[in-house]
C-alpha positions in Angstrom: 15.8 14.4 13.1 13.0 14.6 15.7 9.5 13.1 15.3 8.1 16.4 14.3 10.4 16.7 11.3 9.8 13.2 10.2 6.0 13.8 10.4 6.3 17.0 8.3 8.5 15.3 5.7 6.2 12.4 5.2 2.7 13.6 6.2 2.4 10.8 8.7 1.0 11.7 12.1 3.3 11.5 15.1 1.0 9.0 16.7 1.2 6.7 13.7 5.0 7.0 13.7 5.0 6.0 17.3 2.7 3.1 16.6 5.0 1.9 13.8 7.8 2.1 16.3 5.9 -0.1 18.8 5.4 -2.6 16.0 9.1 -2.7 15.3 8.6 -1.2 11.8 10.8 1.8 12.7 13.7 1.6 15.1 15.0 5.1 16.0 17.8 5.7 18.4 17.1 7.5 21.6 19.1 10.4 22.8 20.3 10.5 26.5 17.3 12.7 27.2 15.0 10.0 25.9 14.0 11.8 22.7 13.7 9.7 19.5 16.3 10.5 16.9 15.3 9.5 13.4 18.0 9.1 10.7 17.7 9.1 6.9 17.3 5.3 7.2 14.1 5.7 9.2 12.9 8.3 6.7 13.5 5.8 3.9 11.9 3.0 5.9 8.8 5.1 6.6 8.5 6.0 2.9 8.9 2.3 2.0 6.1 1.4 4.5 3.8 4.0 3.0 4.4 2.5 -0.5 3.6 -1.0 0.8 0.4 0.3 2.4 -0.6 1.7 -1.0 -0.6 -2.0 -2.1 -2.9 -2.8 0.8 -0.3 -4.9 2.4 -1.3 -5.4 6.1 1.1 -4.0 8.7 1.9 -7.4 10.2 3.2 -8.5 6.7 5.0 -5.2 6.3 6.7 -6.0 9.6 7.7 -9.4 8.2 9.1 -7.8 5.1 11.0 -5.2 7.2 12.5 -8.0 9.3 13.6 -9.8 6.1 15.1 -6.6 4.8 17.1 -6.1 8.0 18.4 -9.7 8.1 21.7 -10.8 6.7 21.3 -12.6 3.4 20.6 -16.3 4.0 18.7 -19.2 2.4 15.8 -18.7 4.8 15.7 -14.9 4.0 15.8 -15.7 0.3 12.9 -18.2 0.6 10.8 -15.8 2.8 11.4 -13.0 0.3 10.5 -15.2 -2.7 7.3 -16.3 -0.9 6.4 -12.7 -0.1 7.1 -11.5 -3.7 5.2 -14.3 -5.3 2.2 -13.6 -3.1 2.2 -9.8 -3.7 2.9 -10.1 -7.4 -0.3 -12.1 -7.7 -2.2 -9.7 -5.5 -1.0 -6.7 -7.5 -1.9 -8.5 -10.8 -5.4 -9.2 -9.5 -5.8 -5.6 -8.4 -4.5 -4.4 -11.8 -7.0 -6.7 -13.6 -9.8 -5.4 -11.4 -8.9 -1.8 -12.1 -8.5 -2.3 -15.8 -12.0 -3.9 -16.0 -13.5 -1.2 -13.8 -12.0 1.5 -16.0 -13.4 -0.2 -19.2 -16.8 -0.4 -17.7 -16.8 3.2 -16.6 -15.5 4.4 -20.0 -18.4 2.4 -21.6 -20.9 4.0 -19.2 -19.5 7.4 -20.0 -19.9 6.8 -23.8 -23.5 5.7 -23.2 -24.3 8.9 -21.2 -22.7 11.0 -23.9 -25.0 9.7 -26.6 -28.4 10.9 -25.2 -29.9 7.5 -26.1 -33.5 6.9 -25.0 -32.5 3.5 -23.6 -29.6 5.0 -21.7 -30.9 4.1 -18.3 -31.2 0.4 -19.2 -27.8 0.3 -20.8 -26.2 1.9 -17.8 -27.9 -0.5 -15.5 -26.6 -3.4 -17.6 -23.1 -2.1 -17.5 -23.3 -1.5 -13.7 -24.4 -5.1 -13.4 -21.0 -6.1 -14.9 -19.4 -4.9 -11.7 -21.3 -7.6 -9.8 -20.5 -10.2 -12.4 -16.9 -9.3 -13.0 -15.9 -8.7 -9.5 
């Protein structure tokens, strides 16, 4: 498929796809006329990249993971993969804990607002202060 098709299928701008190519994240073949030809593998890789970006993984580390993914299995590959996974498991757990606390605080504030309590403003300010303390 051409870059236009890949862009439409994924919602990623053509410029971004080209940038990912310059970083080595995507490696399309080129036709004799110089046009890029993206396969189903590049489509899968791009979707994989987008999922990793949702985890706020920086592009340079996504590149590292893509390189690991493309390597033949070896002890070095296994060690790099384990390091990467351990690091992002912890990051993901920290984000989940943050989001869980944030939701709890927001639900608490919502219940305060719903009560029409005269001290509502003070209670809301106290709960909002939890954001500073907790995070």
